[in-house]
C-alpha positions in Angstrom: 118.9 160.4 159.2 117.5 164.0 159.3 116.1 163.5 155.8 114.5 160.1 156.8 112.8 161.6 159.8 111.5 164.7 157.9 110.0 162.3 155.3 108.6 160.1 158.1 107.0 163.1 159.8 105.3 164.1 156.5 104.1 160.5 156.0 102.6 160.3 159.5 100.9 163.6 159.1 99.4 162.6 155.8 98.3 159.2 157.1 96.4 160.9 159.9 94.7 163.4 157.5 93.8 160.8 154.9 92.6 158.5 157.6 90.2 161.2 158.9 88.9 161.6 155.3 88.5 157.9 154.9 86.6 157.6 158.2 84.3 160.5 157.4 83.5 159.5 153.8 83.2 155.8 154.7 81.1 156.0 157.9 79.8 159.5 158.6 78.0 160.7 155.4 76.1 159.4 152.5 78.2 159.0 149.4 77.6 160.9 146.2 79.2 160.4 142.8 82.2 162.6 143.6 82.9 161.4 147.1 83.4 157.9 145.7 86.3 159.3 143.7 87.6 161.2 146.7 87.4 158.1 148.8 89.5 156.1 146.3 91.9 159.0 146.0 92.4 159.0 149.8 93.1 155.2 149.7 95.7 155.8 147.0 97.4 158.6 148.9 97.3 156.5 152.1 98.9 153.6 150.3 101.7 155.8 148.9 102.5 157.1 152.4 102.4 153.6 153.9 104.8 152.3 151.2 107.3 155.0 152.1 106.8 154.7 155.9 107.8 151.0 155.6 110.7 151.9 153.3 112.0 154.7 155.6 111.6 152.5 158.7 113.7 149.9 156.9 116.4 152.3 156.0 116.4 153.7 159.6 116.7 150.1 160.9 119.7 149.4 158.7 121.3 152.6 159.6 120.9 152.3 163.4 121.5 148.5 163.7 125.0 147.8 162.3 125.0 144.2 163.3 122.5 141.4 163.6 120.2 142.3 160.7 121.1 139.4 158.5 117.6 138.0 158.8 115.9 141.3 158.1 118.1 142.3 155.1 116.6 139.7 152.5 113.1 140.8 153.2 114.0 144.4 153.0 115.8 143.9 149.7 112.7 142.2 148.2 110.5 145.0 149.4 112.8 147.6 147.8 112.4 145.7 144.5 108.6 146.0 144.8 108.6 149.7 145.6 108.8 150.9 142.0 105.9 148.7 141.0 103.8 150.0 143.9 104.7 153.6 143.2 103.7 153.3 139.5 100.4 151.7 140.5 99.5 154.3 143.1 100.7 157.4 141.2 99.0 156.4 138.0 95.8 155.6 139.9 95.8 159.0 141.6 96.3 160.6 138.2 93.4 158.6 136.8 91.1 159.4 139.7 91.8 163.1 139.5 91.2 163.0 135.8 87.9 161.2 136.3 86.8 163.7 139.0 87.7 166.7 136.8 86.0 165.3 133.7 82.8 164.4 135.4 82.7 167.7 137.3 83.2 169.5 134.0 80.4 167.5 132.4 78.0 168.3 135.3 78.7 172.0 134.6 78.6 172.1 130.9 75.7 169.6 130.4 73.7 169.8 133.6 70.4 168.5 132.3 72.0 165.5 130.5 74.1 164.8 133.6 71.1 164.7 135.9 68.9 162.6 133.6 71.3 160.2 131.9 74.3 159.6 134.2 74.5 155.9 135.2 73.9 155.4 138.9 77.1 153.5 139.7 79.4 155.2 137.2 81.8 156.4 139.9 82.3 153.0 141.4 82.7 151.3 138.0 85.3 153.9 136.8 87.2 153.6 140.0 87.3 149.8 139.9 88.4 149.8 136.2 91.2 152.3 137.0 92.5 150.2 139.9 92.3 146.9 137.8 93.7 148.3 134.6 96.5 150.3 136.1 97.4 147.5 138.4 97.7 145.1 135.5 99.7 147.6 133.5 102.1 148.3 136.4 102.5 144.6 137.0 103.3 144.1 133.3 106.1 146.7 133.6 107.5 145.0 136.6 107.5 141.6 134.9 109.0 142.9 131.7 111.8 144.6 133.7 112.8 141.1 134.9 112.6 139.2 131.6 112.6 141.5 128.5 114.3 144.8 127.8 112.3 145.6 124.6 108.9 144.9 126.1 110.0 146.8 129.2 110.8 149.9 127.1 107.6 149.5 125.1 105.4 149.3 128.3 107.3 152.3 129.8 106.6 154.4 126.6 102.9 153.4 126.7 102.8 154.5 130.4 104.3 157.9 129.5 101.8 158.4 126.7 98.9 157.3 129.0 100.1 159.8 131.7 100.4 162.7 129.2 96.8 162.0 127.9 95.4 161.9 131.4 97.2 165.1 132.4 96.1 167.0 129.3 92.5 165.8 129.8 92.5 166.8 133.4 93.9 170.3 132.6 91.4 170.9 129.8 88.5 169.7 132.0 89.3 172.1 134.8 90.0 175.1 132.6 86.7 174.5 130.7 84.8 174.2 134.0 86.2 177.3 135.5 85.7 179.3 132.3 82.0 178.1 132.0 81.3 179.1 135.6 83.1 182.4 135.7 83.1 183.6 132.1 79.7 182.4 130.8 76.6 184.4 130.2 75.4 183.4 133.6 78.2 183.8 136.1 78.2 181.5 139.1 80.4 181.3 142.1 82.6 178.3 142.5 81.2 175.8 145.0 83.5 174.5 147.7 83.8 171.1 146.0 84.8 172.8 142.7 87.5 174.8 144.6 88.8 171.7 146.3 89.0 169.7 143.0 90.8 172.6 141.3 93.3 172.9 144.1 93.9 169.1 144.1 94.8 169.3 140.5 97.1 172.4 140.9 99.0 170.7 143.7 99.3 167.5 141.8 100.9 169.3 138.9 103.2 171.2 141.2 104.1 168.5 143.7 103.3 165.1 142.1 104.3 165.6 138.5 108.1 166.0 139.1 108.1 162.6 140.8 106.1 161.0 137.9 108.5 162.5 135.4 111.5 161.2 137.3 109.9 157.7 137.6 109.3 157.4 133.9 112.7 158.7 132.9 114.2 156.1 135.2 112.1 153.4 133.5 113.7 154.5 130.2 117.2 154.7 131.7 117.5 158.5 131.0 118.5 159.5 134.5 116.7 162.0 136.6 115.4 165.4 135.4 114.8 166.7 139.0 116.7 166.0 142.2 115.6 162.7 143.5 115.2 163.7 147.2 113.4 166.9 146.3 110.9 165.1 144.2 110.3 162.5 146.9 109.5 165.1 149.5 107.2 166.9 147.0 105.5 163.5 146.3 104.9 162.9 150.0 103.5 166.4 150.4 101.2 165.8 147.4 99.8 162.7 149.1 99.4 164.5 152.4 98.0 167.9 151.4 94.5 166.9 150.1 93.0 166.6 153.6 94.4 170.0 154.4 92.8 171.4 151.3 89.4 170.0 152.2 89.6 171.4 155.7 90.7 174.9 154.7 88.1 175.1 151.9 85.3 173.8 154.1 86.2 176.0 157.1 86.7 179.2 155.2 83.7 181.5 155.7 83.9 185.2 155.0 87.7 185.0 154.9 87.8 183.4 158.4 88.5 179.8 159.3 85.8 178.4 161.5 84.4 175.1 162.5 85.6 171.6 163.4 87.1 169.2 161.0 83.9 167.2 160.6 81.9 170.4 159.9 84.5 171.5 157.4 84.5 168.2 155.5 80.7 168.1 155.5 80.5 171.6 153.9 82.9 170.4 151.1 81.4 167.1 150.3 77.7 167.4 150.9 75.6 168.4 147.9 72.9 170.5 149.5 73.4 173.5 147.3 73.8 171.6 144.0 70.5 172.9 142.6 71.8 176.4 143.0 75.4 175.9 141.9 75.2 173.2 139.3 71.7 173.1 137.9 70.6 176.6 136.8 68.0 177.2 134.2 69.5 176.5 130.7 71.1 179.5 129.1 68.8 181.5 126.9 65.7 180.7 129.0 65.0 183.5 131.5 64.0 182.5 135.0 60.7 183.7 136.3 60.9 185.6 139.5 58.4 185.3 142.3 57.3 188.8 141.8 56.2 188.1 138.2 54.1 185.0 139.2 50.9 186.7 140.5 51.0 189.2 137.7 51.2 186.4 135.1 48.3 184.6 136.8 46.3 187.8 136.7 46.9 188.3 133.0 46.0 184.7 132.3 
């Protein structure tokens, strides 16, 4: 019971935080290419937490009520059977969205001119929709194969593992390339708040979310668990709850002090007012003219 209530507390905290992010991005500010991904990521995190809130409440109900739950038990058993399908869908979607954010953010840093001029207007929405549809179909196929065919089930599980590895490697390479370009290039630039938030999201996903994903796929292949099941569950719930905390801390941190309300902090992270300074400098190798040289140049002309 203590474990159930600890998990329930994490879930409620995460639901409140992700709900604030959803409300802010959905109704309080104009969306940009990256907030579309963040919005979908918050939906996926909220959904993970909701799945486990219902699961934990069901277990608590069965634990407390020793008699008279005959009508509740069949529905709860059906729900337990659907939880693995829902978890695969939501965890893979979160991984895909983080990879999309990292890759597009890396492209905006390495190829800023091409990114501004040639990026399709609704690319973020299209990629998010394709991720939800494709991963949903894939997870449903795994669930159906688990009921009817062992060979197909193992095949789909193996494909899912390869897909997760490819996304994880792509996400890691994109973030390392982005940070190296910003901090180690010929023109060093400070990391913007959204850059920092994305990098922290990825770090916490690898630290908290990846053990749960590894356990889930090993269970699909009937290899048992590599990590302790309860520990990975708590880490997964923390991973789905911590992103709003990251956005608030990054947005409110000014001169090593945390100031401002939640709305102000989120606005500092997600608004792109400083993009021209942080993401779109003059191409490397072309010196920028200072204001002091302008009149002299005009005089010489």
